[in-house]
C-alpha positions as a Markdown table, in Angstrom:
| # | Residue | x | y | z |
|---|---|---|---|---|
| 1 | Met | 112.5 | 39.5 | 61.0 |
| 2 | Pro | 112.7 | 41.5 | 57.8 |
| 3 | Asp | 115.0 | 44.7 | 58.3 |
| 4 | Asn | 112.7 | 47.1 | 57.7 |
| 5 | Glu | 110.5 | 45.6 | 60.3 |
| 6 | Glu | 113.4 | 45.7 | 62.9 |
| 7 | Lys | 114.3 | 49.4 | 62.0 |
| 8 | Glu | 110.5 | 50.3 | 62.2 |
| 9 | Gln | 110.1 | 49.2 | 66.0 |
| 10 | Pro | 112.6 | 51.6 | 67.6 |
| 11 | Arg | 110.9 | 54.4 | 65.7 |
| 12 | Arg | 107.5 | 53.2 | 67.1 |
| 13 | Arg | 109.3 | 53.1 | 70.7 |
| 14 | Gln | 110.5 | 56.3 | 70.6 |
| 15 | Ala | 107.3 | 57.8 | 69.1 |
| 16 | Arg | 105.5 | 56.5 | 72.2 |
| 17 | Gly | 108.1 | 57.8 | 74.4 |
| 18 | Glu | 108.0 | 61.3 | 73.1 |
| 19 | Arg | 104.2 | 61.1 | 73.4 |
| 20 | Arg | 104.3 | 59.8 | 77.0 |
| 21 | Ile | 106.8 | 63.0 | 77.8 |
| 22 | Ala | 104.4 | 65.4 | 76.3 |
| 23 | Gln | 101.6 | 63.8 | 78.3 |
| 24 | Leu | 103.4 | 63.9 | 81.5 |
| 25 | Leu | 104.7 | 67.5 | 80.8 |
| 26 | Asp | 101.4 | 68.8 | 80.2 |
| 27 | Ala | 100.2 | 67.4 | 83.4 |
| 28 | Ala | 103.0 | 68.9 | 85.2 |
| 29 | Ala | 102.1 | 72.5 | 83.8 |
| 30 | Thr | 98.5 | 72.0 | 85.0 |
| 31 | Val | 99.7 | 70.9 | 88.6 |
| 32 | Phe | 102.4 | 73.7 | 88.8 |
| 33 | Thr | 100.1 | 75.9 | 87.6 |
| 34 | Thr | 97.2 | 75.0 | 90.2 |
| 35 | Thr | 99.5 | 74.3 | 93.2 |
| 36 | Gly | 102.9 | 75.9 | 92.6 |
| 37 | Tyr | 106.2 | 74.3 | 92.1 |
| 38 | Thr | 107.0 | 73.7 | 95.7 |
| 39 | Ala | 103.7 | 72.4 | 96.5 |
| 40 | Ala | 103.6 | 69.8 | 93.4 |
| 41 | Ser | 104.7 | 66.4 | 93.7 |
| 42 | Thr | 105.5 | 63.6 | 91.2 |
| 43 | Asn | 102.5 | 61.4 | 92.6 |
| 44 | Ala | 100.3 | 64.4 | 91.7 |
| 45 | Ile | 101.8 | 64.9 | 88.1 |
| 46 | Ala | 101.5 | 61.2 | 87.6 |
| 47 | Arg | 97.7 | 61.3 | 88.7 |
| 48 | Glu | 96.9 | 64.5 | 86.5 |
| 49 | Ala | 98.5 | 62.4 | 83.7 |
| 50 | Gly | 96.5 | 59.4 | 84.3 |
| 51 | Val | 99.7 | 56.8 | 84.7 |
| 52 | Ser | 101.5 | 55.3 | 87.7 |
| 53 | Pro | 104.1 | 56.9 | 89.4 |
| 54 | Gly | 106.5 | 54.1 | 88.2 |
| 55 | Thr | 105.8 | 55.0 | 84.7 |
| 56 | Leu | 106.6 | 58.9 | 85.4 |
| 57 | Tyr | 109.9 | 57.6 | 86.8 |
| 58 | Gln | 110.7 | 55.7 | 83.9 |
| 59 | Phe | 111.2 | 59.4 | 82.0 |
| 60 | Phe | 111.7 | 61.7 | 85.0 |
| 61 | Pro | 113.7 | 60.9 | 88.1 |
| 62 | Asn | 112.1 | 63.5 | 90.1 |
| 63 | Lys | 109.9 | 66.7 | 89.7 |
| 64 | Glu | 112.9 | 69.0 | 89.2 |
| 65 | Ala | 113.6 | 67.3 | 86.2 |
| 66 | Ile | 110.2 | 67.7 | 84.7 |
| 67 | Ala | 110.6 | 71.5 | 85.9 |
| 68 | Ile | 113.8 | 71.8 | 84.1 |
| 69 | Glu | 112.5 | 70.2 | 80.8 |
| 70 | Leu | 109.4 | 71.8 | 80.9 |
| 71 | Gly | 110.7 | 75.1 | 81.5 |
| 72 | Gly | 113.7 | 74.6 | 79.0 |
| 73 | Arg | 111.0 | 73.9 | 76.4 |
| 74 | Leu | 108.9 | 77.1 | 77.0 |
| 75 | Val | 112.0 | 79.4 | 77.2 |
| 76 | His | 112.9 | 78.3 | 73.7 |
| 77 | Glu | 109.2 | 78.9 | 72.8 |
| 78 | Met | 109.4 | 82.3 | 74.4 |
| 79 | Gln | 112.4 | 83.2 | 72.5 |
| 80 | Thr | 110.7 | 82.9 | 69.2 |
| 81 | Ala | 107.8 | 84.9 | 70.6 |
| 82 | Tyr | 110.0 | 87.7 | 71.6 |
| 83 | Gly | 111.8 | 87.8 | 68.4 |
| 84 | Glu | 108.5 | 88.1 | 66.8 |
| 85 | Ala | 106.9 | 90.5 | 69.3 |
| 86 | Leu | 110.2 | 92.9 | 69.4 |
| 87 | Ala | 110.8 | 92.9 | 65.7 |
| 88 | Pro | 111.8 | 96.5 | 64.3 |
| 89 | Val | 109.1 | 99.1 | 64.1 |
| 90 | Asp | 108.1 | 100.7 | 60.8 |
| 91 | Pro | 108.5 | 104.3 | 61.9 |
| 92 | Ala | 104.9 | 105.1 | 60.3 |
| 93 | Thr | 103.3 | 102.8 | 62.9 |
| 94 | Pro | 101.9 | 104.9 | 66.0 |
| 95 | Leu | 103.2 | 104.6 | 69.1 |
| 96 | Glu | 100.0 | 102.7 | 70.5 |
| 97 | Glu | 99.6 | 100.4 | 67.9 |
| 98 | Ala | 103.3 | 99.1 | 68.2 |
| 99 | Val | 103.0 | 98.7 | 71.9 |
| 100 | Gly | 99.5 | 96.9 | 71.5 |
| 101 | Ala | 101.0 | 94.4 | 69.1 |
| 102 | Ala | 104.0 | 93.5 | 71.2 |
| 103 | Val | 101.9 | 93.1 | 74.3 |
| 104 | Asp | 99.4 | 91.0 | 72.4 |
| 105 | Arg | 101.8 | 88.7 | 71.4 |
| 106 | Phe | 103.7 | 88.3 | 75.0 |
| 107 | Ile | 100.3 | 88.2 | 76.6 |
| 108 | Ala | 99.2 | 85.4 | 74.0 |
| 109 | Phe | 102.0 | 83.6 | 74.9 |
| 110 | Asn | 101.7 | 83.6 | 78.6 |
| 111 | Cys | 97.9 | 83.1 | 78.7 |
| 112 | Arg | 98.4 | 79.9 | 76.5 |
| 113 | His | 101.4 | 78.8 | 78.9 |
| 114 | Pro | 100.4 | 80.2 | 82.5 |
| 115 | Val | 102.8 | 77.7 | 83.8 |
| 116 | Phe | 105.5 | 79.7 | 82.2 |
| 117 | Phe | 105.1 | 82.8 | 84.9 |
| 118 | Ala | 104.5 | 80.2 | 87.7 |
| 119 | Leu | 107.8 | 78.3 | 87.2 |
| 120 | Met | 109.7 | 81.5 | 86.4 |
| 121 | His | 108.6 | 83.4 | 89.3 |
| 122 | Gly | 108.0 | 80.9 | 92.0 |
| 123 | Pro | 110.0 | 81.0 | 95.2 |
| 124 | Asp | 111.6 | 77.7 | 95.0 |
| 125 | Ile | 112.6 | 77.0 | 91.1 |
| 126 | Pro | 115.3 | 74.9 | 90.3 |
| 127 | Gly | 118.6 | 76.8 | 89.9 |
| 128 | Arg | 119.3 | 75.9 | 86.4 |
| 129 | Leu | 115.6 | 77.2 | 85.7 |
| 130 | Thr | 116.5 | 80.5 | 87.5 |
| 131 | Glu | 119.5 | 80.8 | 85.1 |
| 132 | Glu | 117.5 | 80.4 | 82.1 |
| 133 | His | 115.3 | 83.0 | 83.3 |
| 134 | Asp | 117.9 | 85.3 | 84.0 |
| 135 | Ala | 119.7 | 84.9 | 80.3 |
| 136 | Leu | 116.1 | 85.4 | 78.7 |
| 137 | His | 115.5 | 88.5 | 80.8 |
| 138 | Val | 119.0 | 89.7 | 79.7 |
| 139 | Ala | 118.1 | 89.0 | 76.2 |
| 140 | Leu | 114.8 | 90.6 | 76.5 |
| 141 | Val | 116.2 | 94.0 | 77.7 |
| 142 | Gly | 118.7 | 93.9 | 75.0 |
| 143 | Arg | 115.9 | 93.6 | 72.3 |
| 144 | Val | 114.0 | 96.3 | 73.7 |
| 145 | Glu | 117.4 | 98.4 | 74.1 |
| 146 | Gly | 117.9 | 97.6 | 70.3 |
| 147 | Leu | 114.4 | 99.0 | 69.5 |
| 148 | Leu | 114.6 | 102.2 | 71.5 |
| 149 | Ser | 118.0 | 103.2 | 70.2 |
| 150 | Ser | 116.8 | 102.6 | 66.8 |
| 151 | Ile | 114.1 | 105.1 | 67.5 |
| 152 | Leu | 116.4 | 107.2 | 69.7 |
| 153 | Pro | 119.8 | 107.2 | 68.3 |
| 154 | Glu | 121.1 | 110.3 | 70.3 |
| 155 | Ala | 119.8 | 109.0 | 73.7 |
| 156 | Pro | 122.8 | 107.8 | 76.2 |
| 157 | Ala | 122.9 | 104.3 | 76.4 |
| 158 | Ala | 122.4 | 104.4 | 80.2 |
| 159 | Asp | 119.0 | 106.4 | 79.7 |
| 160 | Ile | 118.0 | 103.6 | 77.0 |
| 161 | Lys | 118.9 | 100.8 | 79.4 |
| 162 | Arg | 117.0 | 102.3 | 82.3 |
| 163 | Thr | 113.8 | 102.8 | 79.9 |
| 164 | Ala | 114.3 | 99.2 | 78.6 |
| 165 | Gln | 114.2 | 98.0 | 82.2 |
| 166 | Met | 111.2 | 100.0 | 83.3 |
| 167 | Val | 109.2 | 98.6 | 80.3 |
| 168 | Leu | 109.8 | 95.3 | 81.2 |
| 169 | Gly | 108.9 | 96.0 | 84.9 |
| 170 | Ile | 105.8 | 97.7 | 83.7 |
| 171 | Tyr | 104.9 | 94.7 | 81.7 |
| 172 | Met | 105.5 | 92.0 | 84.2 |
| 173 | Ala | 103.6 | 93.7 | 86.9 |
| 174 | Gly | 100.7 | 94.2 | 84.5 |
| 175 | Leu | 101.1 | 90.2 | 83.5 |
| 176 | Glu | 100.7 | 89.0 | 87.3 |
| 177 | Leu | 97.0 | 90.7 | 87.2 |
| 178 | Val | 96.2 | 89.8 | 83.7 |
| 179 | Leu | 96.9 | 85.9 | 84.8 |
| 180 | Ala | 94.9 | 86.3 | 88.1 |
| 181 | His | 91.8 | 87.4 | 85.7 |
| 182 | Glu | 89.5 | 85.8 | 83.3 |
| 183 | Gly | 87.2 | 86.7 | 80.6 |
| 184 | Ala | 86.2 | 90.3 | 80.5 |
| 185 | Glu | 88.1 | 91.6 | 83.4 |
| 186 | Arg | 91.4 | 90.0 | 81.8 |
| 187 | Asp | 90.7 | 91.8 | 78.6 |
| 188 | Ala | 90.4 | 95.2 | 80.6 |
| 189 | Tyr | 93.8 | 94.4 | 82.5 |
| 190 | Ile | 95.2 | 94.0 | 79.1 |
| 191 | Arg | 94.1 | 97.5 | 78.2 |
| 192 | Glu | 95.6 | 98.8 | 81.2 |
| 193 | Val | 98.9 | 97.3 | 80.4 |
| 194 | Lys | 98.9 | 98.8 | 77.1 |
| 195 | Thr | 97.7 | 102.0 | 78.2 |
| 196 | Ala | 100.5 | 102.1 | 81.2 |
| 197 | Leu | 103.3 | 101.5 | 78.5 |
| 198 | Thr | 101.9 | 103.8 | 75.7 |
| 199 | Arg | 101.7 | 106.7 | 78.3 |
| 200 | Tyr | 105.3 | 105.8 | 79.8 |
| 201 | Leu | 106.5 | 105.7 | 76.5 |
| 202 | Asp | 104.8 | 108.6 | 74.6 |
| 203 | Pro | 106.7 | 111.5 | 76.2 |
| 204 | Leu | 110.0 | 109.7 | 75.0 |
| 205 | Val | 109.0 | 108.4 | 71.6 |
| 206 | Gly | 105.8 | 109.4 | 70.8 |
| 207 | Asp | 106.9 | 112.1 | 68.3 |
| 208 | Arg | 109.2 | 109.7 | 66.7 |
| 209 | Leu | 106.8 | 107.3 | 65.6 |
| 210 | Gly | 103.4 | 107.3 | 63.7 |
| 211 | Arg | 104.8 | 110.1 | 61.1 |
| 212 | Pro | 105.0 | 108.5 | 57.3 |
| 213 | Gly | 108.3 | 108.9 | 55.6 |
| 214 | Leu | 110.3 | 109.2 | 58.8 |
| 215 | Thr | 113.2 | 107.0 | 59.1 |
| 216 | Thr | 115.1 | 105.4 | 62.2 |
| 217 | Thr | 118.6 | 104.0 | 62.3 |
| 218 | Pro | 118.2 | 100.2 | 61.7 |
């Protein structure tokens, strides 16, 4: 067999394996979202993927391994999403617009991947996922703190941290309602989340944004 054909075969096998893994992860996302992690089973995931349980076990030993792989990939994607959503705010941007843009990015991610909320906030998720979620939360709080500090450089660190925690708490409470509805009702809840965050932040930073020519500390 020519050398180029020998090299091509492992690449084809690897590509087929990656496609199969993606297929299984997509199926797992559907099952975890529908039934929750605790009630999900490898048989249900295999059935959703249209493969035999034996095929599933070639790639994952159990549902915990599937959840960890899926959660890890989503955490990585979420890190990219919040990096974009929590980019430095132009001081000329009105508070309502800044809040709306950030919420839209986060909501878009969570609506595209509802399994992320199901996995990260379920009652019985694997310990490794809990650790990754906790690390993600700390990083998110840190990014929000950084944004607030740039707008309110004179504010005490404890106040900034408390405000950042409240912002995420309000968002997460609203997100659960957003994901529980669809269509026009979901859109209405998204507007409510934006309104709640804007009204909470307005007394703190409202006069620091939306004023052309105003500068903030980087």
